[in-house]
PATORTOR-467935 format. One record per residue: residue number from 1; chain; x, y, z of N, C-alpha, C in turn. Coordinates in Angstrom, 1 decimal, padded with zeros to 4 digits. Atoms other than C-alpha are relative to their C-alpha. Layout:
<pts>
PT,seq,mol,n_u,n_v,n_w,ca_u,ca_v,ca_w,c_u,c_v,c_w
PT,NUM,A,X,Y,Z,X,Y,Z,X,Y,Z
...
</pts>
This chain:
<pts>
PT,seq,mol,n_u,n_v,n_w,ca_u,ca_v,ca_w,c_u,c_v,c_w
PT,1,A,000.9,-000.8,001.1,021.6,-015.1,003.0,-000.7,001.2,000.9
PT,2,A,000.8,-001.1,-000.3,020.2,-011.7,003.4,-001.5,-000.2,000.4
PT,3,A,001.3,-000.2,-000.4,016.6,-011.3,004.5,-000.5,000.5,-001.5
PT,4,A,000.5,-000.5,000.8,014.3,-011.4,001.7,-001.0,001.3,-000.1
PT,5,A,000.9,-001.1,-000.5,012.3,-008.4,003.3,000.3,000.4,001.2
PT,6,A,-000.3,-000.4,-001.6,013.5,-006.3,006.3,-001.2,000.9,000.3
PT,7,A,001.0,-001.1,-000.4,011.6,-004.2,008.6,000.6,000.4,001.1
PT,8,A,-000.3,-000.8,-001.1,012.6,-001.6,010.9,-001.0,001.2,000.3
PT,9,A,001.2,-001.0,-000.5,010.7,000.8,013.2,000.9,000.8,000.6
PT,10,A,-000.7,-000.9,-000.6,011.9,004.1,014.3,-000.9,000.9,000.3
PT,11,A,000.2,-001.2,-000.4,010.6,006.7,016.4,-001.8,000.2,-001.0
PT,12,A,001.5,-000.1,000.6,006.8,005.3,015.2,-000.2,-000.1,-001.7
PT,13,A,000.0,000.0,001.5,007.6,004.9,011.3,000.7,-001.3,-000.1
PT,14,A,-000.3,001.3,000.5,008.0,001.3,010.1,000.6,000.0,-001.5
PT,15,A,-000.5,000.4,001.5,010.2,000.7,006.9,000.0,-001.4,-000.3
PT,16,A,000.4,001.1,000.5,009.3,-002.1,005.1,000.5,-000.2,-001.9
PT,17,A,-000.9,000.0,001.0,012.2,-003.0,002.5,-000.3,-001.4,-001.1
PT,18,A,000.0,001.4,000.6,011.6,-005.7,-000.4,001.5,000.1,-000.5
PT,19,A,-001.7,000.3,000.3,015.5,-007.3,-000.8,000.3,-000.8,-000.5
PT,20,A,-000.7,001.0,001.3,015.9,-009.1,-003.8,000.9,000.7,-001.1
PT,21,A,-000.4,-000.9,001.0,017.8,-006.6,-005.7,000.6,-000.6,-001.1
PT,22,A,-000.7,001.0,001.2,019.5,-009.3,-007.9,-001.2,-000.2,-001.0
PT,23,A,001.4,000.6,000.5,015.7,-010.1,-009.1,-001.1,001.1,-000.4
PT,24,A,000.9,-001.3,-000.1,014.5,-006.6,-009.2,-001.2,000.0,001.1
PT,25,A,001.0,000.2,-001.0,012.6,-007.4,-005.9,-001.1,-000.6,-000.5
PT,26,A,001.1,000.7,000.4,010.4,-010.0,-007.6,-000.7,-000.5,001.1
PT,27,A,000.6,000.6,-001.3,007.8,-011.4,-005.6,000.2,-001.6,-000.3
PT,28,A,000.0,001.5,000.3,008.7,-015.2,-005.0,-001.0,-000.5,001.3
PT,29,A,001.4,000.6,-000.5,006.4,-017.4,-003.1,000.1,000.0,001.8
PT,30,A,-000.3,-000.5,-001.1,008.8,-016.6,000.1,-000.5,001.8,000.3
PT,31,A,000.0,-001.3,-000.1,008.6,-013.0,-000.3,-001.7,000.4,-000.2
PT,32,A,001.5,-000.1,-000.4,004.3,-013.3,-000.6,-000.2,-000.1,001.6
PT,33,A,000.0,000.7,-001.3,004.9,-015.0,002.8,000.3,001.0,001.0
PT,34,A,-000.7,-001.2,-001.2,006.9,-012.3,004.4,-000.5,000.9,-000.1
PT,35,A,000.7,-000.9,000.0,004.9,-009.6,003.1,-001.2,000.2,001.1
PT,36,A,001.3,000.5,-000.8,001.8,-010.9,004.8,000.4,000.0,001.0
PT,37,A,-000.2,000.0,-001.4,003.5,-011.7,007.8,000.4,001.0,000.7
PT,38,A,-000.6,-001.0,-000.4,005.4,-008.4,008.4,-001.7,001.3,000.3
PT,39,A,001.7,-001.1,-000.2,001.5,-006.2,007.9,-000.4,-000.8,001.0
PT,40,A,000.8,000.5,-001.1,000.2,-008.7,010.3,000.6,000.4,001.2
PT,41,A,-000.7,-000.4,-001.3,003.1,-008.0,012.9,-000.2,001.5,000.5
PT,42,A,-000.2,-001.7,-000.2,003.1,-004.1,012.3,-001.6,000.4,000.5
PT,43,A,001.5,-000.4,-000.3,-000.9,-004.2,013.2,000.3,-000.1,001.6
PT,44,A,-000.2,000.0,-001.6,000.4,-005.2,016.7,001.1,000.9,000.6
PT,45,A,-001.1,-000.9,000.1,003.2,-002.9,016.7,-000.4,001.2,000.8
PT,46,A,000.6,-001.2,-000.9,002.7,-000.2,019.6,000.8,001.4,-000.5
PT,47,A,-000.6,-001.3,000.5,003.1,003.3,018.9,000.2,000.4,-001.7
PT,48,A,000.1,-000.1,001.6,003.0,002.7,015.0,-000.5,001.3,-000.7
PT,49,A,000.6,-001.0,000.4,002.2,006.0,013.3,000.0,-000.1,-002.0
PT,50,A,-000.2,000.4,001.5,003.1,005.1,009.6,000.8,-001.1,-000.8
PT,51,A,-001.1,000.9,000.3,004.8,002.8,007.4,000.4,000.4,-001.6
PT,52,A,-000.4,000.2,001.0,007.0,002.8,004.2,-000.1,-001.2,-000.6
PT,53,A,-000.6,001.6,000.8,007.2,000.0,001.7,000.7,000.8,-001.4
PT,54,A,-001.0,-000.4,000.9,010.2,000.6,-000.6,000.6,-001.3,-000.4
PT,55,A,-000.9,001.3,000.8,012.7,-001.8,-002.8,001.2,000.2,000.5
PT,56,A,-001.6,-000.2,-000.1,016.3,-002.4,-002.4,000.5,000.0,-001.4
PT,57,A,-000.6,000.1,001.3,018.7,-001.6,-005.2,-000.5,000.9,-001.0
PT,58,A,000.2,-000.9,001.0,017.0,001.0,-007.0,-001.4,-000.2,-000.8
PT,59,A,001.2,000.5,000.6,013.7,-000.9,-008.0,-000.9,-000.1,001.5
PT,60,A,001.1,000.3,-001.2,010.4,-001.0,-006.0,-000.6,-001.8,-000.2
PT,61,A,000.3,001.5,000.3,009.4,-004.5,-007.6,-000.6,-000.2,-001.2
PT,62,A,000.3,000.1,001.5,009.4,-006.2,-010.7,-001.5,-001.2,-000.4
PT,63,A,001.0,000.6,000.3,006.3,-008.2,-010.2,000.1,-001.6,000.4
PT,64,A,000.0,001.3,-000.4,005.7,-011.9,-010.0,001.4,-000.7,-000.5
PT,65,A,-001.1,000.9,000.8,009.0,-014.2,-010.3,-000.4,-001.0,-001.0
PT,66,A,000.4,000.7,001.0,008.6,-015.9,-013.4,000.3,-001.7,000.6
PT,67,A,-000.4,001.3,-000.5,009.9,-019.2,-011.5,-001.2,-000.4,000.8
PT,68,A,001.4,000.4,-000.8,006.7,-019.1,-009.2,-001.0,-000.3,-000.9
PT,69,A,000.9,000.1,001.2,004.6,-018.8,-012.4,000.2,-001.7,-000.5
PT,70,A,-000.5,001.6,000.2,006.6,-022.2,-013.6,000.0,-000.9,000.9
PT,71,A,-000.1,001.0,-000.8,006.7,-023.8,-010.6,-001.8,-000.4,000.6
PT,72,A,001.4,000.2,-000.3,002.5,-023.6,-010.3,-000.6,-000.9,-001.0
PT,73,A,000.4,000.8,001.1,002.2,-025.3,-013.5,-000.6,-001.4,000.2
PT,74,A,000.3,001.1,-000.6,002.2,-028.4,-012.0,-000.7,-000.5,000.9
PT,75,A,000.8,000.0,-001.1,000.0,-027.9,-009.2,-001.2,001.0,000.1
PT,76,A,001.1,-001.1,000.3,-003.0,-026.3,-010.7,-001.3,-000.1,001.0
PT,77,A,001.1,000.3,-001.0,-005.6,-027.9,-008.5,000.4,000.6,001.3
PT,78,A,-000.7,-000.9,-001.2,-003.6,-026.4,-005.4,-000.1,001.3,-000.4
PT,79,A,000.0,-001.4,000.4,-003.4,-023.2,-007.0,-001.5,000.4,000.1
PT,80,A,001.6,-000.3,000.0,-007.1,-022.9,-007.9,-000.7,-000.2,001.4
PT,81,A,000.3,-000.4,-001.7,-007.8,-023.7,-004.1,000.6,000.8,000.7
PT,82,A,-000.5,-001.2,-000.7,-005.7,-021.4,-002.8,-000.6,001.3,-000.6
PT,83,A,000.2,-001.0,000.5,-007.3,-018.9,-005.2,-001.4,000.3,000.7
PT,84,A,001.7,-000.2,-000.2,-011.2,-019.9,-004.1,000.0,000.1,001.6
PT,85,A,000.6,000.5,-001.4,-010.9,-020.6,-000.4,001.2,000.8,000.6
PT,86,A,-001.0,-000.9,-000.8,-009.0,-017.5,001.7,000.3,-001.0,001.1
PT,87,A,-000.2,000.3,-001.2,-007.6,-018.5,005.0,-001.3,000.2,001.0
PT,88,A,001.3,-000.1,-000.9,-010.4,-019.1,007.8,000.3,001.4,000.8
PT,89,A,000.2,-001.3,-000.7,-011.3,-015.7,009.1,000.6,001.1,-000.9
PT,90,A,-000.5,-000.7,000.8,-009.7,-013.9,006.1,-000.9,000.4,-001.5
PT,91,A,000.8,-000.3,001.1,-011.5,-012.1,003.2,001.0,000.1,-001.3
PT,92,A,-001.0,-000.1,000.9,-008.2,-011.8,001.2,000.4,-002.0,-000.1
PT,93,A,-000.8,001.3,000.0,-006.9,-015.3,-000.4,001.7,000.0,000.5
PT,94,A,-001.2,000.1,-000.2,-003.3,-016.3,-000.2,000.9,001.2,-000.7
PT,95,A,-000.5,-001.1,000.8,-002.1,-014.2,-003.1,-000.3,001.3,000.3
PT,96,A,000.3,-001.3,-000.3,-004.0,-011.2,-002.0,000.2,000.7,001.1
PT,97,A,-000.3,-000.3,-001.2,-002.9,-011.0,001.4,001.0,000.8,-000.1
PT,98,A,-001.3,-001.0,000.0,000.5,-009.5,000.8,-000.2,001.4,-000.4
PT,99,A,000.3,-001.3,000.2,-001.3,-006.7,-000.6,-000.9,000.7,000.7
PT,100,A,001.2,-000.5,-001.1,-004.5,-006.3,001.4,000.2,000.4,001.4
PT,101,A,-000.4,000.0,-001.2,-002.8,-006.5,004.3,000.4,001.6,000.8
PT,102,A,-000.6,-001.4,-000.3,-001.6,-002.8,004.2,-001.0,000.9,-000.2
PT,103,A,001.2,-000.6,-000.1,-005.0,-001.7,003.6,-000.6,-000.2,001.2
PT,104,A,000.5,000.0,-001.5,-006.2,-003.2,006.9,001.0,000.4,001.1
PT,105,A,-000.8,-001.1,-000.9,-003.4,-001.3,008.7,-000.9,001.1,000.5
PT,106,A,000.9,-001.1,000.0,-005.1,001.5,010.6,000.9,001.1,-000.4
PT,107,A,-000.6,-001.3,000.2,-002.2,004.0,009.9,000.5,-000.1,-001.5
PT,108,A,-000.2,-000.7,001.4,-001.0,005.5,006.5,001.1,-001.3,-000.4
PT,109,A,-001.1,000.8,000.9,001.1,003.3,004.1,000.4,001.1,-000.9
PT,110,A,-000.7,-000.6,000.9,003.3,005.2,002.2,001.1,-001.0,-001.3
PT,111,A,-000.4,000.7,001.0,004.5,003.5,-001.2,001.5,000.9,-001.0
PT,112,A,-001.2,-001.0,000.7,008.3,005.2,-002.5,000.5,-001.0,-001.0
PT,113,A,-000.1,001.1,000.8,008.7,003.8,-005.8,000.7,000.6,-001.1
PT,114,A,-001.2,-000.7,000.9,011.7,004.2,-008.1,000.0,-001.2,-000.7
PT,115,A,000.1,001.2,000.9,012.9,001.8,-010.9,-001.4,-000.4,-000.8
PT,116,A,001.3,001.0,000.6,010.4,-000.9,-012.0,-001.0,000.1,001.1
PT,117,A,001.3,000.4,-000.9,006.9,-001.3,-010.3,-001.1,-000.4,-001.0
PT,118,A,000.8,000.6,001.0,005.3,-003.8,-012.5,-000.9,-001.0,000.6
PT,119,A,000.6,001.4,-000.4,002.7,-006.7,-012.2,-000.8,000.6,001.6
PT,120,A,000.4,000.0,-000.9,002.2,-007.7,-009.0,000.8,001.1,001.0
PT,121,A,-000.5,-001.1,-000.9,004.4,-004.8,-007.3,-000.5,001.2,-000.8
PT,122,A,001.1,-001.0,000.0,002.0,-002.3,-009.0,-001.2,000.1,000.8
PT,123,A,001.0,000.4,-000.6,-000.8,-003.8,-007.3,000.1,000.1,001.8
PT,124,A,-000.7,-000.3,-001.0,001.4,-003.7,-004.1,-000.4,001.5,000.3
PT,125,A,-000.2,-001.3,000.0,002.0,-000.2,-004.6,-001.5,000.9,000.2
PT,126,A,001.6,-000.3,000.1,-001.8,000.4,-005.1,-000.9,-000.1,001.5
PT,127,A,000.5,000.2,-001.4,-002.4,-000.8,-001.8,000.1,000.6,000.8
PT,128,A,-000.4,-001.2,-000.9,-000.8,002.0,-000.3,-000.7,001.3,000.3
PT,129,A,001.1,-001.4,-000.3,-002.6,005.2,001.2,000.7,000.8,-001.0
PT,130,A,-001.1,-001.4,001.0,000.2,007.5,-000.9,000.8,-000.9,-000.8
PT,131,A,-001.0,000.8,001.1,002.3,006.6,-003.8,001.0,001.2,-000.3
PT,132,A,-000.8,-001.4,000.2,005.5,009.0,-004.0,001.0,-000.5,-001.2
PT,133,A,-000.5,000.9,000.9,007.1,008.0,-007.5,001.4,001.0,-000.7
PT,134,A,-001.2,-000.7,000.8,010.5,009.2,-009.6,-000.7,000.3,-001.1
PT,135,A,000.3,-000.2,001.2,009.5,010.7,-012.8,000.0,-000.8,-001.2
PT,136,A,-000.3,000.8,001.0,011.3,008.1,-014.7,000.0,-001.3,000.3
PT,137,A,000.3,001.5,-000.6,010.1,005.0,-012.9,-001.0,-000.3,-001.3
PT,138,A,000.3,000.6,001.3,008.7,002.5,-015.5,-001.2,-001.1,000.8
PT,139,A,001.3,000.8,-000.6,005.0,001.0,-014.2,-000.6,-000.4,-001.2
PT,140,A,000.6,000.6,001.6,002.8,-001.4,-016.0,-000.9,-001.0,001.3
PT,141,A,000.8,001.6,-000.7,-000.4,-003.8,-014.8,000.3,-000.4,-000.8
PT,142,A,-000.4,000.7,001.1,001.2,-006.1,-016.9,-000.5,-001.6,000.1
PT,143,A,000.6,001.3,-000.3,-001.0,-009.5,-015.8,-000.2,-000.4,-001.5
PT,144,A,000.5,000.6,001.2,-002.5,-009.8,-019.4,000.9,-000.1,-000.7
PT,145,A,-001.1,000.3,000.7,000.8,-010.1,-021.0,000.2,-001.6,000.2
PT,146,A,-000.3,001.2,000.1,001.2,-013.3,-019.5,-001.4,-000.9,000.2
PT,147,A,001.5,000.7,-000.3,-002.8,-014.4,-019.8,-000.6,-000.1,000.8
PT,148,A,001.1,000.2,-001.0,-004.2,-013.9,-016.8,-000.4,001.9,000.5
PT,149,A,000.6,-001.4,-000.6,-005.9,-010.6,-014.7,000.6,000.3,001.3
PT,150,A,-000.7,-000.7,-001.2,-004.6,-008.6,-012.2,-001.0,-000.7,001.5
PT,151,A,001.0,000.3,-001.0,-006.0,-010.1,-008.9,000.6,000.0,001.6
PT,152,A,-000.9,000.0,-001.4,-003.9,-009.4,-005.7,-000.5,001.3,000.5
PT,153,A,000.7,-000.8,-000.8,-006.7,-006.7,-004.5,-000.2,001.2,-000.8
PT,154,A,000.2,-001.5,000.7,-006.8,-004.1,-007.3,-001.1,000.4,000.0
PT,155,A,001.2,-000.5,-000.1,-010.3,-004.3,-007.2,-000.4,001.1,001.3
PT,156,A,000.6,-000.7,-001.4,-010.4,-002.6,-003.5,000.9,001.5,-000.2
PT,157,A,-001.0,-001.5,000.5,-007.8,000.7,-005.0,-000.5,000.4,-001.0
PT,158,A,000.0,-000.3,001.2,-008.0,000.9,-008.4,-001.4,001.0,000.0
PT,159,A,000.9,-000.9,000.1,-011.5,002.4,-008.7,-000.5,001.1,000.8
PT,160,A,000.1,-001.5,-000.6,-011.0,005.1,-006.2,000.9,000.8,-000.6
PT,161,A,-001.1,-001.0,000.8,-008.4,006.4,-008.5,000.1,000.5,-001.4
PT,162,A,000.1,000.1,001.6,-009.3,006.1,-012.3,-001.2,-000.7,-000.5
PT,163,A,001.7,000.7,000.8,-012.5,005.6,-014.6,000.5,-001.2,-000.5
PT,164,A,-000.2,001.2,000.4,-013.1,002.4,-015.7,000.6,-000.1,-001.5
PT,165,A,-000.4,000.1,001.2,-012.2,003.0,-019.0,001.4,-000.1,-000.4
PT,166,A,-001.4,000.1,-000.1,-008.7,004.0,-018.4,000.5,-001.2,000.5
PT,167,A,-000.4,001.4,-000.6,-008.3,001.1,-016.0,000.0,-001.0,-001.1
PT,168,A,000.0,001.2,000.6,-009.3,-001.3,-018.5,001.0,000.0,-001.2
PT,169,A,-000.8,-000.1,001.2,-007.3,000.3,-021.3,001.6,-000.4,000.5
PT,170,A,-001.2,000.2,-000.7,-004.4,000.1,-018.7,000.5,-001.5,000.0
PT,171,A,-000.1,001.5,-000.7,-004.9,-003.7,-017.5,000.1,-000.5,-001.5
PT,172,A,-000.2,000.6,000.9,-005.6,-004.8,-021.2,001.3,-000.1,-000.8
PT,173,A,-001.1,-000.5,000.3,-002.7,-003.3,-022.8,001.1,-000.5,000.4
PT,174,A,-001.5,000.5,-000.9,-000.2,-004.3,-020.2,001.3,001.3,-000.4
PT,175,A,-000.8,-001.1,000.5,001.6,-000.9,-021.5,000.9,000.5,000.9
PT,176,A,-000.9,-000.9,-000.6,004.5,000.6,-020.0,-000.1,001.5,000.2
PT,177,A,000.1,-001.1,000.2,004.3,003.8,-018.8,000.9,000.4,001.1
PT,178,A,-001.0,-000.8,-000.9,006.5,006.6,-016.8,-000.5,000.4,001.4
PT,179,A,000.6,-000.6,-000.9,006.2,007.9,-013.5,-001.0,001.4,-000.1
PT,180,A,000.9,-001.1,000.5,005.2,011.1,-015.1,-001.5,000.0,-000.6
PT,181,A,001.1,000.5,000.8,002.5,009.6,-017.2,-001.0,-000.6,001.3
PT,182,A,000.7,000.4,-001.3,001.4,007.9,-013.6,-000.7,000.8,000.5
PT,183,A,000.6,-001.3,-000.6,000.9,011.3,-012.2,-001.2,000.4,-000.8
PT,184,A,000.9,-000.7,001.1,-001.1,012.5,-015.1,-001.4,-001.1,000.1
PT,185,A,001.1,001.1,000.1,-003.4,009.2,-014.9,-000.5,000.5,001.6
PT,186,A,000.3,000.1,-001.3,-003.8,010.0,-011.2,000.5,-001.7,001.0
PT,187,A,-000.5,001.5,-000.9,-002.2,006.7,-009.9,000.9,000.2,000.9
PT,188,A,-000.9,-000.2,-001.1,000.4,008.2,-007.8,-000.3,001.1,000.6
PT,189,A,000.3,-001.1,-000.8,000.2,010.9,-005.4,000.5,001.3,-000.2
PT,190,A,-000.8,-000.9,000.7,003.1,012.7,-006.5,001.2,-000.2,-000.3
PT,191,A,-001.4,000.1,000.4,006.5,013.1,-008.2,001.1,000.7,001.1
PT,192,A,-001.3,-000.5,-000.8,009.9,013.3,-006.3,001.1,-000.5,-000.6
PT,193,A,-001.5,000.2,000.6,013.4,013.4,-007.4,000.6,-001.4,001.0
PT,194,A,-000.4,001.0,-001.3,014.0,011.0,-004.1,-001.1,-000.7,000.4
PT,195,A,000.9,000.4,-000.6,010.9,009.0,-003.7,000.4,-000.5,001.7
PT,196,A,-000.2,000.5,-001.2,012.5,007.4,-000.5,000.0,001.2,001.1
PT,197,A,-000.2,-001.1,-000.6,013.3,010.7,000.9,-001.2,000.8,000.4
PT,198,A,001.2,-000.5,-000.2,010.0,012.4,000.4,-001.0,-000.8,001.0
PT,199,A,001.1,001.2,-000.8,008.3,009.0,001.7,000.5,000.3,001.7
PT,200,A,-000.5,-000.5,-001.2,010.3,009.9,005.0,-000.3,001.3,000.7
PT,201,A,000.3,-001.1,-000.4,009.4,013.4,005.1,-001.5,-000.1,000.3
PT,202,A,001.4,000.1,000.1,005.7,012.8,004.7,-000.2,-000.9,001.0
PT,203,A,000.1,001.1,-001.0,005.9,010.1,007.5,000.1,001.0,001.0
PT,204,A,-000.1,-001.0,-001.5,007.0,012.8,010.0,-001.0,000.9,-000.2
PT,205,A,000.9,-000.7,-000.2,004.5,015.0,008.9,-001.5,-000.6,000.6
PT,206,A,001.1,000.9,-000.8,001.9,012.2,009.8,000.2,000.2,001.5
PT,207,A,-000.4,000.0,-001.2,003.9,011.9,013.0,-000.7,001.3,000.6
PT,208,A,000.5,-001.4,-000.4,002.8,015.6,013.6,-001.3,000.4,000.4
PT,209,A,001.5,-000.4,-000.1,-000.9,014.9,013.7,-000.5,-000.9,001.2
PT,210,A,000.5,000.9,-000.6,-002.9,013.4,016.1,-000.5,-001.3,-000.4
PT,211,A,000.0,001.3,000.7,-002.9,009.6,015.5,-001.6,-000.4,-000.2
PT,212,A,001.0,000.5,000.1,-006.5,009.1,016.1,-000.6,000.7,-001.4
PT,213,A,000.2,-000.3,000.9,-007.3,011.7,013.5,000.7,-000.2,-001.5
PT,214,A,-000.7,000.8,001.1,-004.9,010.2,011.1,-000.6,-001.2,-000.6
PT,215,A,000.0,001.6,000.0,-005.9,006.8,011.5,-001.9,000.2,-000.2
PT,216,A,001.5,-000.1,000.4,-009.9,007.9,011.4,-000.1,000.8,-001.3
PT,217,A,000.2,-000.6,001.4,-009.5,009.9,008.1,000.6,-001.1,-001.1
PT,218,A,-000.5,000.8,000.7,-007.8,006.7,006.8,-001.1,-001.1,-000.3
PT,219,A,001.1,001.1,000.0,-010.8,004.5,007.7,-001.4,000.8,-000.8
PT,220,A,000.7,-000.7,000.8,-013.0,007.5,006.4,-000.1,-000.3,-001.5
PT,221,A,-000.3,000.0,001.5,-011.9,007.5,003.0,-000.1,-001.6,-000.6
PT,222,A,000.1,001.0,000.3,-011.6,003.8,002.7,-001.3,-000.6,-000.1
PT,223,A,001.5,000.3,-000.5,-015.0,003.1,004.1,-000.9,000.3,-001.2
PT,224,A,001.3,-000.7,000.8,-017.0,005.7,002.1,000.5,000.4,-001.3
PT,225,A,-000.2,-000.5,001.4,-015.3,006.4,-001.3,-000.7,-000.4,-000.9
PT,226,A,000.9,000.4,000.7,-017.5,004.5,-003.1,-001.2,-000.6,-000.1
PT,227,A,001.7,000.1,-000.6,-020.6,004.4,-001.1,-000.9,001.0,-001.1
PT,228,A,000.8,-000.8,000.7,-023.8,005.6,-002.6,-000.2,001.3,000.9
PT,229,A,000.2,-001.3,-000.8,-025.0,009.4,-001.8,-000.6,-000.4,001.4
PT,230,A,000.6,000.0,-001.5,-025.8,009.6,001.9,000.2,-001.0,001.0
PT,231,A,-000.5,001.2,-000.9,-024.6,006.2,003.1,001.5,000.4,000.7
PT,232,A,-001.6,-000.4,-001.0,-020.9,007.9,004.5,-000.4,000.8,001.2
PT,233,A,000.0,-000.9,-001.2,-022.5,010.3,006.8,-000.3,-000.6,001.2
PT,234,A,000.2,000.8,-001.1,-023.3,007.6,009.4,001.5,-000.2,000.5
PT,235,A,-001.5,000.6,000.0,-019.6,006.3,009.1,000.8,001.4,000.3
PT,236,A,-001.0,-001.1,-000.5,-018.4,010.2,009.6,-000.3,000.1,001.5
PT,237,A,000.1,000.1,-001.4,-020.2,010.4,012.7,000.4,-000.9,000.9
PT,238,A,-000.2,001.4,-000.5,-019.5,006.8,014.1,001.6,000.3,000.4
PT,239,A,-001.6,-000.3,000.0,-015.3,007.8,013.3,000.0,001.1,001.1
PT,240,A,-000.3,-001.1,-000.9,-015.9,011.5,015.0,-000.3,-000.1,001.6
PT,241,A,000.3,-000.1,-001.1,-017.6,010.7,017.9,000.8,-000.6,001.3
PT,242,A,-001.1,000.7,-000.9,-014.9,008.5,019.9,001.3,001.1,-000.1
PT,243,A,-001.2,-000.9,000.4,-012.3,011.3,018.6,-000.1,001.4,000.5
PT,244,A,000.6,-001.5,-000.7,-014.0,014.6,019.5,000.3,000.2,001.4
PT,245,A,-000.1,-000.1,-001.3,-013.0,015.7,023.2,001.2,-000.8,000.5
PT,246,A,-000.9,000.9,-000.5,-010.3,013.3,023.6,001.1,000.5,000.1
PT,247,A,-001.8,-000.6,-000.3,-006.7,013.9,025.0,000.6,000.4,-001.4
PT,248,A,-001.1,-001.1,001.3,-004.8,014.3,021.4,-000.9,000.9,-000.3
PT,249,A,001.2,-001.4,000.4,-008.0,016.3,020.3,000.6,000.9,000.4
PT,250,A,-000.1,-001.3,-000.7,-007.7,018.5,022.8,001.4,000.4,000.2
PT,251,A,-001.1,-000.2,000.2,-004.0,018.4,022.8,000.4,000.9,-001.6
PT,252,A,000.2,-000.7,001.0,-004.3,019.6,019.0,-000.3,001.3,-000.1
PT,253,A,000.5,-001.1,-000.1,-006.1,022.4,019.9,000.6,001.0,001.0
PT,254,A,-001.0,-000.5,-000.9,-003.9,023.5,022.9,000.9,000.5,-000.9
PT,255,A,-001.4,000.0,000.7,-000.7,023.1,020.7,-000.3,001.2,-001.0
PT,256,A,000.2,-001.1,001.1,-002.4,025.3,017.9,-000.2,001.6,000.7
PT,257,A,-000.2,-001.4,-000.9,-003.3,028.0,020.3,001.0,000.5,001.0
PT,258,A,-001.0,-000.7,-000.7,-000.4,028.5,022.1,001.4,-000.3,-000.9
PT,259,A,-001.3,000.0,001.2,002.0,027.9,018.8,001.1,-001.0,000.2
PT,260,A,-001.3,001.2,-000.5,004.1,024.8,020.2,-000.2,-001.3,-001.1
PT,261,A,000.2,001.7,000.6,004.5,021.3,018.8,-000.8,-000.8,001.0
PT,262,A,000.8,000.8,-001.0,001.9,019.0,020.2,000.6,-001.3,000.5
PT,263,A,-000.4,001.4,-000.8,002.7,015.8,022.3,-001.0,-000.5,000.2
PT,264,A,001.0,001.2,-000.3,000.4,013.0,021.6,000.4,-000.9,000.5
PT,265,A,-000.2,001.3,-000.7,-000.1,010.1,023.5,-000.1,-001.1,-001.1
</pts>
């Protein structure tokens, strides 16, 4: 049987592909585990510069597999325990970790979205730093359709992307919208006819910048974007201090002055 999640790393760029095309890459219990484990493993990947999240067979992810929902009805006490008790040392519970782990990575994560991106799949895409989406992709924060709330880490990223009233409208109605609509709402970074190719091109652009600067910018934005006025100033200084004057920062300056491609360590 094929792996439900495939991970490959080429020249510093990891590609993490959901691989259940016959179920439109729906999230099974095994997929939850595989995504969390893949993210944890990539934290220790030497020379990692960027990650691409994508799906096999022309779809990103259709959300929670209905078989998972049905299987949990007879184990509600165990389910509630998993919801309310994250593993030791974790802030995310078992169901949140497959999305939140991508925000824990120091390197940028790019979601390449085509086909369907629904429910838990939408929350997975929102956990990426960038979302490149096909115009005709179909997206939805659809948990309310099943009588539940989105709870896979959506509070950690959606507030940075859209106003509260629009977020509530999308979540309460569970309506379907296109990639073009998502761009107008600010939910995707940009549109592309071939999201996967565009994600690869963006990953290569990222690899052309100093890793300390790239990772520092991700940390800067993620840490400060919803802070009150003034609170982020110290964070800027703390991130900048170890970067400035370092080998890769000097290399960036010299490469620009000499009009050549930089060689970062």
